[in-house]
C-alpha positions as CSV (number, residue, x, y, z in Angstrom):
1,M,21.1,10.8,-36.1
2,Q,18.4,13.4,-35.6
3,A,17.2,13.0,-39.2
4,F,16.9,9.3,-38.8
5,R,15.1,9.6,-35.5
6,E,12.7,12.1,-37.1
7,A,12.0,9.8,-40.0
8,I,11.3,7.0,-37.6
9,R,8.9,9.2,-35.6
10,L,7.0,10.0,-38.8
11,D,7.0,6.4,-40.0
12,P,7.9,3.8,-37.2
13,D,7.9,1.0,-39.8
14,F,10.3,2.6,-42.2
15,A,13.1,0.0,-42.3
16,P,15.8,2.1,-44.1
17,A,15.6,4.7,-41.3
18,H,16.2,2.1,-38.6
19,N,19.1,0.7,-40.6
20,G,20.6,4.1,-41.2
21,L,20.3,5.0,-37.5
22,G,22.0,1.7,-36.7
23,Q,24.9,2.4,-39.1
24,T,25.4,5.8,-37.5
25,L,25.4,4.3,-34.0
26,A,27.8,1.6,-35.0
27,E,30.2,4.1,-36.5
28,I,30.5,5.9,-33.1
29,G,30.9,2.7,-31.2
30,R,27.3,2.3,-29.7
31,L,27.0,-1.2,-31.0
32,D,24.3,-2.5,-28.6
33,E,22.0,0.3,-29.7
34,A,23.0,-0.3,-33.3
35,Y,22.0,-4.0,-32.9
36,D,18.5,-3.0,-31.8
37,C,18.2,-0.8,-34.8
38,F,19.3,-3.4,-37.3
39,R,16.9,-5.9,-35.6
40,K,14.0,-3.4,-36.0
41,A,14.9,-2.8,-39.6
42,T,14.8,-6.6,-40.4
43,A,11.5,-6.9,-38.5
44,C,10.0,-4.1,-40.6
45,D,11.4,-5.4,-43.9
46,P,12.9,-8.9,-43.8
47,K,14.3,-8.4,-47.3
48,L,16.3,-5.3,-46.5
49,V,19.7,-6.6,-47.5
50,S,21.7,-3.8,-46.0
51,A,20.3,-4.4,-42.6
52,W,21.2,-8.1,-42.7
53,Y,24.6,-7.2,-44.0
54,N,25.1,-4.8,-41.1
55,L,24.0,-7.4,-38.6
56,A,26.5,-9.9,-40.1
57,A,29.3,-7.2,-40.1
58,H,28.8,-5.9,-36.6
59,H,27.0,-8.7,-34.7
60,R,28.0,-11.9,-36.4
61,K,28.1,-13.9,-33.2
62,R,24.6,-12.9,-32.3
63,L,23.0,-14.3,-35.5
64,T,20.8,-17.4,-35.0
65,T,20.5,-20.3,-37.4
66,E,17.2,-18.9,-38.5
67,D,18.8,-15.6,-39.2
68,I,21.4,-17.2,-41.5
69,Q,18.6,-19.1,-43.3
70,Q,16.8,-15.9,-43.9
71,I,20.0,-14.3,-45.3
72,K,20.5,-17.3,-47.6
73,A,16.8,-17.1,-48.7
74,L,17.4,-13.5,-50.0
75,L,19.3,-15.0,-52.9
76,N,16.1,-16.5,-54.2
77,T,14.5,-13.0,-54.5
78,P,14.0,-12.5,-58.3
79,W,14.3,-8.7,-58.3
80,L,17.5,-8.6,-56.3
81,K,20.1,-6.4,-58.1
82,P,23.8,-7.4,-58.4
83,T,24.9,-5.0,-55.7
84,S,22.3,-6.4,-53.2
85,Q,23.3,-10.0,-54.2
86,A,26.9,-9.0,-53.5
87,G,25.9,-7.7,-50.1
88,V,24.2,-11.1,-49.3
89,Y,27.2,-13.0,-50.4
90,Y,29.6,-10.8,-48.4
91,A,27.5,-11.3,-45.3
92,L,27.5,-15.0,-45.8
93,G,31.2,-15.0,-46.4
94,G,31.9,-13.3,-43.1
95,I,29.6,-15.6,-41.3
96,F,31.2,-18.7,-42.8
97,D,34.7,-17.3,-42.1
98,A,33.8,-16.8,-38.4
99,E,32.6,-20.4,-38.2
100,R,35.9,-21.5,-39.8
101,E,34.0,-22.9,-42.8
102,F,36.7,-21.5,-45.1
103,A,35.7,-23.4,-48.2
104,A,32.1,-22.0,-48.0
105,A,33.4,-18.6,-47.1
106,T,35.7,-18.6,-50.2
107,L,32.8,-19.6,-52.5
108,A,30.5,-16.9,-51.0
109,L,33.1,-14.1,-51.3
110,N,34.0,-15.1,-54.8
111,A,30.3,-14.9,-55.7
112,A,30.1,-11.5,-54.0
113,N,33.1,-10.2,-56.0
114,Q,31.5,-11.5,-59.3
115,Q,28.2,-9.7,-58.5
116,Q,30.0,-6.5,-57.6
117,Q,32.0,-6.6,-60.8
118,L,28.8,-7.2,-62.8
119,A,27.3,-4.1,-61.1
120,W,30.3,-2.0,-62.0
121,T,30.4,-3.3,-65.6
122,R,26.7,-2.3,-66.0
123,R,27.6,1.2,-64.8
124,G,30.5,1.4,-67.2
125,E,33.0,1.2,-64.3
126,V,35.6,-1.2,-65.6
127,Y,38.9,-1.7,-63.7
128,E,41.8,-0.7,-65.8
129,T,45.2,-2.0,-64.6
130,A,47.2,0.6,-66.5
131,E,45.0,3.5,-65.4
132,H,45.3,2.4,-61.7
133,Q,49.1,2.1,-62.1
134,V,49.2,5.7,-63.4
135,F,47.2,6.8,-60.3
136,V,49.6,5.0,-57.9
137,D,52.6,6.4,-59.7
138,R,51.2,9.9,-59.3
139,I,50.7,9.4,-55.6
140,I,54.3,8.1,-55.2
141,D,55.7,11.0,-57.3
142,T,53.7,13.6,-55.3
143,F,54.2,12.4,-51.8
144,D,57.9,11.6,-52.0
145,A,60.6,11.9,-49.2
146,D,61.3,15.5,-50.1
147,W,57.6,16.4,-49.6
148,F,57.5,14.9,-46.2
149,N,60.8,16.6,-45.3
150,R,59.3,19.9,-46.3
151,V,56.2,19.2,-44.2
152,A,58.2,18.3,-41.2
153,A,60.3,21.5,-41.5
154,G,57.2,23.7,-41.8
155,D,58.3,25.0,-45.2
156,G,57.0,28.5,-44.2
157,N,53.4,27.1,-44.3
158,Q,50.9,26.4,-41.6
159,W,50.6,22.6,-41.7
160,G,47.6,21.2,-39.9
161,L,45.6,22.6,-37.1
162,D,46.5,23.5,-33.5
163,T,43.8,21.0,-32.3
164,D,43.2,17.3,-32.0
165,V,40.2,17.6,-34.4
166,P,40.0,16.6,-37.2
167,V,42.4,13.8,-37.8
168,L,43.1,13.0,-41.5
169,I,44.4,9.6,-42.4
170,V,46.2,9.6,-45.7
171,G,47.9,6.7,-47.4
172,M,48.4,4.6,-50.5
173,P,45.5,2.5,-51.8
174,R,45.1,-0.8,-50.0
175,S,47.7,0.3,-47.4
176,G,45.5,0.0,-44.3
177,T,44.0,3.5,-44.1
178,T,40.4,2.2,-43.9
179,L,41.4,-0.2,-41.1
180,T,43.2,2.6,-39.2
181,E,40.1,4.8,-39.6
182,Q,37.9,2.0,-38.2
183,I,40.1,1.4,-35.2
184,I,40.1,5.1,-34.3
185,A,36.4,5.4,-35.0
186,S,35.7,2.6,-32.6
187,H,36.7,4.9,-29.7
188,P,33.6,6.7,-28.3
189,A,35.3,10.1,-28.5
190,A,36.1,9.7,-32.2
191,Y,33.9,9.6,-35.3
192,G,34.9,8.2,-38.7
193,L,33.7,9.8,-41.9
194,R,34.8,6.8,-44.0
195,S,37.0,7.0,-47.1
196,R,37.0,10.0,-49.4
197,R,38.4,9.9,-52.9
198,V,41.1,12.4,-53.4
199,E,42.3,13.5,-56.8
200,L,45.9,14.5,-57.2
201,R,46.7,17.4,-59.5
202,A,50.2,18.0,-60.6
């Protein structure tokens, strides 16, 4: 947080610094302070998609009708890249879902996924079903019942640390590890570092 605060001191109108500080505060559970930061970011730069996305993600119920109109208007920005368009649609999807406007939420989230896929395709990041299946199979083969039995028995190795810090959350893709991390990180005494890609080597 110190770096963001220093950036704001040097340039009080630098919207990305306010947004970054807000994200950091939100991750450690200081949501009211984060809200103020996101508001400051959108005041400095009304077209900063990430700030509006964070407001929609963390403070959905505090958005006004005018806020939602501003978020929608971002889609008319000609220079908006696919990743930013995806962020706008994800924000709208969450807002519509909270308002129980499920048809509109579905349309927005489908549009977000399409824009995100377009961005990945332009970067050459194409999802390959067979490749992902190999990745999942390697996880299953590596962390089998025998592996966990050896860990539980100690296996002559020093497993983990004799401390409550850090806590590593490990699991299969799409198994709920991110949600678990977010739940723990919502506690004021915990801090989440978000997901990290781990490569398994045989």
